[in-house]
C-alpha positions in Angstrom: 106.3 172.1 125.9 107.5 171.9 129.5 110.3 169.6 130.6 110.0 170.6 134.3 109.2 168.1 137.0 105.8 168.9 138.5 105.3 168.1 142.2 101.7 167.4 143.1 101.5 168.1 146.8 97.9 167.1 147.7 95.1 164.8 146.6 92.9 167.9 146.1 95.4 169.5 143.8 95.5 166.3 141.7 91.7 166.2 141.5 91.7 169.8 140.3 94.3 168.9 137.6 92.0 166.1 136.4 88.8 168.2 136.7 87.1 165.8 139.2 85.3 166.5 142.4 87.1 166.3 145.7 84.9 164.3 148.1 87.6 164.0 150.8 90.9 166.0 151.0 93.0 163.0 151.9 91.7 160.2 149.6 90.2 160.0 146.1 89.0 157.3 143.7 89.1 158.6 140.1 87.6 157.1 137.0 90.2 158.4 134.6 87.9 158.1 131.6 85.8 160.9 133.2 88.8 163.2 133.8 89.5 166.0 131.4 91.9 165.4 128.5 95.5 166.0 129.6 99.0 166.6 128.3 101.9 164.4 129.2 104.1 165.5 132.0 106.7 164.2 134.4 105.5 164.5 137.9 105.9 163.3 141.5 103.2 162.9 144.2 103.4 163.6 147.9 100.8 160.8 148.5 100.3 157.1 147.7 98.9 156.4 144.2 97.6 153.1 142.8 96.9 153.1 139.1 94.9 150.6 137.1 95.8 151.5 133.5 93.3 150.5 130.9 95.0 152.2 127.9 96.5 149.6 125.6 100.2 150.1 124.9 100.4 153.2 127.1 103.9 154.6 126.9 105.3 155.7 130.3 108.6 156.6 131.9 109.2 155.7 135.5 112.6 156.8 136.9 114.8 156.5 133.8 113.1 153.5 132.1 110.5 153.6 129.4 107.8 151.0 129.8 105.0 150.0 127.4 101.8 149.2 129.4 99.5 146.4 128.5 95.8 146.8 129.3 95.0 145.9 132.9 98.4 146.9 134.4 98.6 148.1 138.0 101.4 150.3 139.2 101.7 151.5 142.8 103.6 154.6 143.7 104.9 155.7 147.1 105.3 159.4 147.8 108.2 161.0 146.1 108.5 158.6 143.1 108.7 160.2 139.6 106.4 159.0 136.8 105.3 160.2 133.4 106.8 161.2 130.1 107.9 164.7 128.9 105.4 167.0 127.4 105.2 166.5 123.7 102.3 168.8 123.1 100.0 165.8 122.6 96.6 165.8 124.4 95.2 162.5 125.4 92.3 161.0 127.3 93.4 158.8 130.2 91.7 155.5 130.8 91.4 153.3 133.9 91.3 154.1 137.6 93.4 155.9 140.2 93.3 155.6 144.0 95.1 158.4 145.8 95.6 158.5 149.6 97.6 160.8 151.8 99.9 159.3 154.4 98.0 161.3 157.0 94.9 159.3 156.2 96.4 156.1 157.4 98.5 157.4 160.3 97.6 155.6 163.5 95.6 152.9 161.6 96.3 149.2 161.1 97.1 150.1 157.5 99.6 152.8 158.6 101.4 150.3 160.8 101.5 147.7 158.0 102.2 149.9 154.9 105.8 148.8 154.7 104.7 145.3 154.1 103.3 146.4 150.7 106.8 146.3 149.1 105.2 146.7 145.6 105.0 150.4 146.2 108.8 150.4 145.5 108.7 148.2 142.4 109.8 149.5 139.0 107.1 150.0 136.3 108.5 147.1 134.3 107.5 145.0 137.3 103.9 146.1 137.2 101.1 143.8 138.2 99.1 142.4 135.3 95.5 141.4 136.2 93.2 138.7 134.8 89.7 139.8 134.1 88.5 138.2 137.3 91.2 140.0 139.3 90.4 143.2 137.6 86.7 142.9 138.7 87.8 142.3 142.3 90.1 145.3 142.1 87.4 147.6 140.7 84.9 146.3 143.2 87.3 147.4 146.0 87.5 150.9 144.4 83.7 151.1 144.3 83.5 150.3 148.0 86.0 153.1 148.8 84.1 155.5 146.5 80.7 154.6 148.1 82.2 155.3 151.5 83.5 158.7 150.3 80.0 159.5 149.1 78.4 158.5 152.4 77.8 161.1 155.0 80.8 161.4 157.3 80.3 159.6 160.7 82.6 158.2 163.4 83.3 155.0 161.3 84.1 156.7 158.0 87.9 157.0 158.5 88.2 153.4 159.7 86.1 152.0 156.9 88.0 153.9 154.2 91.3 152.7 155.6 90.0 149.1 155.9 88.8 149.1 152.3 92.2 150.4 151.0 94.0 147.8 153.1 91.7 145.1 151.5 92.6 146.4 148.0 96.3 146.3 148.8 96.0 142.8 150.3 94.4 141.7 147.0 97.4 143.2 145.2 99.7 141.1 147.4 97.7 138.0 146.4 97.8 138.8 142.7 101.5 139.5 142.8 102.1 136.1 144.4 100.1 134.5 141.6 102.2 136.5 139.1 105.4 135.2 140.7 104.1 131.6 140.3 102.9 132.0 136.7 106.3 133.5 135.7 108.4 130.7 137.2 110.5 130.1 134.0 111.5 133.8 133.9 112.1 133.7 137.7 114.3 130.6 137.4 116.4 132.5 134.9 116.8 135.3 137.4 117.9 132.8 140.0 120.4 131.3 137.6 121.8 134.8 136.8 121.9 135.7 140.5 124.0 132.5 141.2 126.3 133.3 138.3 126.7 136.9 139.5 127.7 135.8 143.0 130.1 133.2 141.6 131.8 135.8 139.5 131.9 138.3 142.4 133.6 136.0 144.9 135.7 134.3 142.2 137.1 137.5 140.9 138.4 138.8 144.2 136.1 141.8 144.2 135.0 141.1 147.8 138.5 142.0 149.1 138.4 145.5 147.6 134.7 146.2 147.6 133.3 144.2 150.5 130.2 142.0 150.4 127.8 142.6 147.6 124.6 144.2 148.8 121.1 143.1 147.8 120.6 146.5 146.2 123.7 146.0 144.0 122.7 142.5 142.9 119.2 143.8 142.0 120.7 146.6 140.0 123.0 144.2 138.1 119.9 142.1 137.3 117.9 145.2 136.2 115.4 144.8 139.0 114.2 147.0 141.9 115.6 145.8 145.3 112.1 145.1 146.6 110.9 143.1 143.6 114.2 141.2 143.5 114.0 140.4 147.2 110.3 139.3 147.1 111.0 137.2 144.0 113.9 135.4 145.6 112.0 134.8 148.9 109.0 133.5 147.0 111.0 131.1 144.8 113.4 129.8 147.4 112.1 130.5 150.9 115.3 132.3 151.7 116.0 136.1 151.5 118.4 137.5 149.0 120.7 138.4 151.9 120.7 134.8 153.1 121.7 133.7 149.6 124.6 136.1 149.5 125.7 134.9 153.0 125.5 131.3 151.9 127.6 131.9 148.8 130.1 133.7 151.0 130.2 130.8 153.4 130.6 128.3 150.6 133.6 130.3 149.3 135.0 130.6 152.8 134.8 126.8 153.4 136.9 126.2 150.3 139.5 128.8 151.4 139.6 127.6 155.0 140.4 124.1 153.8 143.3 125.5 151.7 146.4 125.4 153.9 148.0 128.4 152.2 145.4 130.7 153.8 145.3 131.6 157.5 141.8 132.3 158.9 142.7 136.0 159.1 143.7 135.9 155.4 140.4 134.2 154.5 138.6 137.0 156.3 140.4 139.8 154.5 140.1 138.1 151.1 136.3 138.0 151.6 136.0 141.7 152.5 135.8 141.5 156.3 137.5 144.2 158.2 138.1 141.9 161.2 138.5 138.1 161.3 136.0 138.0 164.2 133.2 139.1 161.9 133.8 136.2 159.6 134.1 133.8 162.6 130.7 135.0 163.9 128.9 134.6 160.6 130.6 131.2 159.9 129.6 129.8 163.3 126.1 131.1 162.9 125.7 129.3 159.5 127.9 126.2 159.8 127.6 125.6 163.6 131.3 125.8 164.2 134.2 128.3 163.8 136.4 128.3 160.7 139.3 126.9 162.8 137.1 124.0 164.1 135.8 123.4 160.5 139.5 123.2 159.3 140.4 120.8 162.1 137.4 118.6 161.5 137.7 118.4 157.7 141.5 118.4 157.1 143.2 115.0 157.3 
């Protein structure tokens, strides 16, 4: 039973592991039910992978977290991410679908230029996309179109059509995630409440003075979310970015301190973690429309 991390370098190598035919060295659509039985392993890919997992209650570790899949879960992995569970000696038959495509496939294409917009490639597994039956059908239809193109004789349009069909699939994933954000509003509101409390505690405890401004990454970690999922959720719920929320909380705190005569503007700046007062002044003026000194003069009797 191996505990080593296996790096799968190419799409062809992964096809060989699963015992399926390679139709194109840079892209593959795999019906996992037709793959050979496998043993569990922890592995990383050098290519993009989109999984539609049809096993019910499929146990999986992503990073350091264990996640229990439900049937119809989609997980998207960027190159270099680690997934899987340690080899227990158990042999199992995977179910579902996998789309694998090498970064070289999309280089120079519209998809290659837009790939960073698909932030769900950096979500954690516990932030997986859960499809309805209708959404699953659309998802599989897109995979079928990609596979049909792979089976077609190569011509001058093959590369463009494959990339276009992959982009369509990823656009559907964006739409489905937006639907999921909406249908999970109660849970999302709880995250917003916890985010607000986290910022109140951070600025109220004086941590900003010693540690500087809290980053989006730190806030996401404290809320047990990936930075991309957290950022997308906050933007979807409020129309503002997580960074804007942090800055607004900072400015609210700064306003209270500026109106307290015991603090000079420089002291307010240092208490809030700024190295130089000019940095606070610049941000304050951008958000409030006037400098801290002008705000003090305007609002103090």
